[in-house]
C-alpha positions in Angstrom: -19.1 -6.0 -32.2 -22.7 -6.8 -31.4 -24.5 -5.0 -28.5 -25.3 -8.3 -26.7 -21.6 -9.2 -26.3 -20.2 -8.2 -22.9 -16.8 -8.7 -21.4 -16.2 -10.9 -18.3 -15.4 -7.8 -16.4 -18.9 -6.4 -16.9 -20.5 -9.7 -15.9 -18.3 -10.0 -12.8 -20.0 -9.7 -9.4 -19.5 -6.5 -7.5 -17.2 -6.4 -4.5 -18.7 -6.4 -1.0 -18.7 -3.2 0.9 -18.8 -4.5 4.5 -15.9 -6.0 6.4 -17.8 -9.2 7.1 -18.5 -9.7 3.4 -14.9 -9.2 2.5 -13.7 -11.6 5.2 -16.0 -14.3 3.8 -14.1 -14.1 0.5 -10.6 -14.4 1.9 -8.6 -17.2 0.3 -5.9 -16.4 -2.2 -3.9 -14.7 0.5 -3.9 -17.9 2.6 -2.6 -19.8 -0.4 0.0 -17.1 -0.9 1.1 -17.4 2.8 1.5 -21.1 2.6 3.3 -20.9 -0.8 5.6 -18.3 0.6 6.9 -20.2 3.7 8.7 -23.5 3.7 11.7 -25.4 4.9 14.2 -22.7 3.8 12.2 -20.0 5.6 12.1 -22.1 8.7 15.9 -22.7 8.7 16.6 -19.0 8.0 14.4 -17.6 10.7 15.5 -20.3 13.3 19.2 -19.5 12.5 18.6 -15.8 13.0 17.1 -16.6 16.4 19.9 -19.0 17.3 22.6 -16.4 16.5 20.9 -13.1 17.4 17.9 -14.0 19.5 15.0 -11.7 18.8 17.1 -8.8 17.7 16.5 -9.4 13.9 12.8 -9.5 14.0 12.8 -6.0 12.5 14.7 -7.3 9.4 12.1 -9.7 8.2 9.4 -7.3 9.2 10.8 -4.8 6.7 10.9 -7.6 4.1 7.3 -8.6 4.7 6.2 -4.9 4.4 8.1 -4.6 1.1 6.5 -7.8 -0.2 3.0 -6.6 0.8 3.5 -3.4 -1.1 4.8 -5.3 -4.2 2.0 -7.9 -4.1 -0.6 -5.1 -3.8 1.0 -3.3 -6.8 1.0 -6.5 -8.9 -2.7 -7.1 -8.0 -3.6 -3.6 -8.9 -1.9 -4.1 -12.3 -3.9 -7.2 -12.8 -7.2 -5.4 -12.0 -6.4 -2.5 -14.2 -7.7 -4.4 -17.2 -9.2 -7.8 -18.0 -5.9 -9.2 -19.0 -3.4 -11.6 -17.4 -0.2 -10.4 -15.8 1.9 -11.8 -18.6 0.0 -9.8 -21.2 0.6 -6.7 -19.1 4.3 -7.3 -19.2 4.3 -6.8 -23.0 3.9 -3.0 -22.2 7.2 -2.9 -20.5 9.5 -5.0 -22.7 7.6 -5.9 -25.8 6.7 -9.4 -26.7 10.2 -10.8 -26.0 10.2 -9.9 -22.3 7.3 -12.1 -21.3 8.9 -15.1 -23.1 12.2 -14.5 -21.2 10.3 -14.0 -18.0 8.4 -17.2 -18.4 11.6 -19.2 -19.2 13.2 -17.8 -16.0 10.1 -18.6 -14.0 10.0 -22.2 -15.4 13.6 -22.8 -14.4 13.0 -21.5 -10.9 9.8 -23.5 -10.7 11.7 -26.6 -11.8 14.3 -26.5 -9.1 11.9 -25.2 -6.5 9.3 -27.9 -7.4 12.0 -30.6 -7.2 12.9 -29.4 -3.7 9.3 -29.4 -2.6 8.8 -33.0 -3.8 12.0 -34.1 -2.0 11.1 -32.4 1.2 7.5 -33.7 1.1 8.8 -37.3 0.5 11.3 -37.0 3.4 8.5 -35.8 5.7 6.3 -38.8 4.7 9.2 -41.1 5.3 9.7 -39.7 8.7 6.1 -40.3 9.5 5.9 -43.7 7.7 9.5 -45.2 7.8 8.5 -48.1 5.6 8.0 -45.9 2.5 10.7 -46.0 -0.1 12.0 -42.7 -1.4 11.6 -42.8 -5.2 8.2 -44.5 -5.4 6.9 -42.1 -2.8 8.3 -39.1 -4.6 6.7 -40.3 -7.9 3.3 -40.6 -6.1 3.7 -37.1 -4.6 4.6 -35.7 -8.0 1.7 -37.4 -9.8 -0.7 -36.2 -7.1 0.4 -32.6 -7.7 0.1 -33.1 -11.5 -3.5 -34.4 -11.1 -4.4 -31.5 -8.9 -3.0 -29.0 -11.4 -4.6 -31.0 -14.3 -8.1 -30.7 -12.7 -7.6 -27.0 -12.9 -10.1 -26.1 -10.1 -8.6 -23.4 -8.0 -11.4 -23.7 -5.4 -10.2 -27.2 -4.4 -6.6 -26.0 -4.0 -7.8 -23.0 -1.9 -9.9 -25.1 0.5 -7.1 -27.7 0.9 -4.5 -25.0 1.6 -6.7 -23.3 4.1 -7.0 -26.5 6.0 -3.3 -27.2 6.0 -2.7 -23.5 6.9 -4.8 -23.8 10.1 -2.8 -26.9 11.2 0.6 -25.4 10.3 0.3 -21.9 11.8 -1.4 -22.9 15.0 1.0 -25.8 15.5 4.0 -23.4 15.0 2.4 -20.8 17.3 1.8 -23.5 20.0 5.4 -24.6 19.7 6.7 -21.1 20.2 4.5 -20.5 23.2 5.6 -23.9 24.8 9.3 -23.1 24.6 8.7 -19.6 26.1 7.5 -21.1 29.4 11.0 -21.5 30.9 12.8 -18.8 32.8 15.9 -19.0 30.5 13.6 -18.3 27.5 12.2 -15.2 29.1 15.7 -14.0 29.9 16.8 -14.5 26.3 13.8 -12.5 25.2 14.5 -9.6 27.5 18.2 -9.6 26.6 17.8 -9.7 22.8 14.5 -7.9 22.1 16.3 -4.6 21.2 16.8 -4.4 17.4 20.3 -4.5 16.1 22.2 -4.6 12.8 24.9 -7.3 12.6 27.8 -5.6 10.9 29.6 -8.9 10.3 26.6 -10.6 8.7 25.0 -8.5 6.0 24.2 -11.8 4.2 21.9 -12.8 7.0 20.1 -9.5 6.9 19.6 -9.7 3.1 18.5 -13.3 3.2 15.9 -12.5 5.8 14.6 -9.5 3.8 14.5 -11.4 0.5 13.8 -14.9 1.6 11.0 -14.6 4.2 7.7 -14.2 2.5 8.6 -15.9 -0.8 8.9 -14.3 -4.2 7.4 -16.5 -7.0 4.1 -16.7 -5.1 3.6 -12.9 -5.6 3.4 -13.5 -9.4 1.0 -16.5 -8.9 -1.2 -14.4 -6.7 -2.4 -12.3 -9.7 -3.7 -15.4 -11.3 -5.4 -16.6 -8.2 -7.4 -13.4 -7.8 -8.2 -13.7 -11.5 -9.7 -17.2 -10.7 -11.8 -15.6 -8.0 -13.1 -13.0 -10.5 -11.5 -10.1 -8.6 -11.0 -8.2 -11.9 -12.1 -4.7 -11.4 -10.8 -1.8 -9.3 -13.7 -2.0 -6.8 -12.1 -5.2 -5.5 -9.0 -3.4 -4.3 -10.2 -3.2 -0.6 -10.8 -7.0 -0.7 -7.4 -7.6 -2.1 -5.7 -5.4 0.5 -7.5 -7.2 3.3 -6.6 -10.6 1.8 -2.9 -9.6 1.5 -2.9 -8.1 5.0 -4.1 -11.4 6.5 -1.6 -13.3 4.2 1.5 -11.4 5.3 0.2 -11.2 8.9 0.3 -15.0 8.9 3.8 -15.0 7.4 4.9 -12.5 10.1 3.5 -14.8 12.8 5.3 -17.7 11.3 8.6 -15.8 11.1 8.4 -14.5 14.6 7.4 -17.9 16.0 10.3 -19.7 14.3 12.8 -17.0 15.3 11.6 -17.3 18.9 12.0 -21.1 18.8 15.5 -20.8 17.5 16.3 -18.1 20.2 14.7 -19.8 23.2 16.3 -23.2 22.4 19.6 -22.5 20.8 20.7 -18.9 21.5 24.0 -18.6 23.4 24.7 -22.4 23.2 26.9 -22.4 20.1 24.5 -24.3 18.0 22.8 -23.5 14.6 20.6 -25.2 12.1 22.6 -26.7 9.3 20.2 -28.5 6.9 17.2 -30.7 6.7 19.2 -33.9 7.2 21.3 -32.7 10.1 19.2 -30.4 12.2 21.8 -29.0 14.5 25.6 -28.8 14.4 28.1 -27.3 16.8 29.9 -24.1 15.7 33.5 -24.1 16.7 
């Protein structure tokens, strides 16, 4: 190999040392936060609040901590060499394992993506009732395909950060607004003590595994690669980015749990699905 040939890692910019410099580069974590929360997380956390008040906040807190540790480990693996995450997987299971892994990921992505398109179309129909379902769904799908086809991560990051500001501040404002009543404050005082529901281990496991997402953790390694965070000196930036990411997920989970608790706790109601928001439990 000639002496003038250098790897992308050697040409990459060095990581900033100051906190201000690191904060200016935050971005992949915001995308991860928005990719990790959705309609299912909203229903799960609101249901936990409706059934147990604020007593299960500790459960998804544990889940978020575990996902932070896992995300940081995946990012460190990505930065241990100028290779993609999939190429690193060949060290653990040979060349067959990444193929099986990608097949499983594609299947999950297929069903998850179909659900996202359906939910997005339903939301657009709620805002604009004149829109037909299938043509709108096709437009949503084609828009996503064009965005992916352009292949510019910077555009996705800027768009997601804009949507993230609207989403998280909106949810936070909703939680604060429902906390104003005296009944809500009484519910908070009565259910703030952590508890473990012996009759609902499924609820506990769903909160630990569901809140914070899973597939986004794998995508995060590719996002930091797009940002050229490829060497170990970028670890502090990645940790700060992930800390902010899961901090936002935590705020979302607590806020939605509080909304479920302050509105539905003790009234015999629970969230059933996206089409029928509330049903009475007999």
